[in-house]
N, C-alpha and C positions, 0 to 999 in steps of 0.2 A: 259560059263557065271558064273559070281562069285555068291556066296550064297546071297550076299547083293542084288544084280540085281535080282535074282530069288524072293527074299522075296518083293523087292519092286513091281515086276510085279504081284505077288500073291495078294498084297495089292491094287494095281489099280484095278486088275480084280474084287476084292471083292468091291470096290467103286462102280465100274460100275453095278454089279448085285445089289447092294443096291439100287442104284439110279434107275435103269430100274424097279425094284419091286416096288418102292416107286411111280413111274410114273403111272404104270399099275394097282397098288392095289394089287399085288402079294406078299402077306406078305411072303411067303415061300422063294421066290427068294430074298426078301429084308434081311430075316434073314440068308439066305446062304451067302450072301454078307458080312454081319456083322460078321459071323463065319470065312470066308475067311480072313478078315482083321485081326482078333483077333489072327488067327494062324499064319500069317505073322509077326505080331508084336511080338508074342512069340518067333518064330524062330529067329528074329533079336536080341531079347534081349539074347537069348542063344548064338548067334554067338559073341556078345558084350562081354559076360561074358567069354566065351572060349579065344577071343583075349586078354583080360585083363590078364587072368591067362599066356596066352603064351608070354606075353609082346609086342604084335602087336601094 
């Protein structure tokens, strides 16, 4: 699995957690989802920078 696919899967998982937390009133789960999404986005930006430097 490529890094991009891993990051997209992590982002999707975070969105699911956030939605489930919001639907059930579980703020911890909702916040965990937001954290997962932010982490996935940071990793994707890092990969984009790495690829730009490598010339991909």
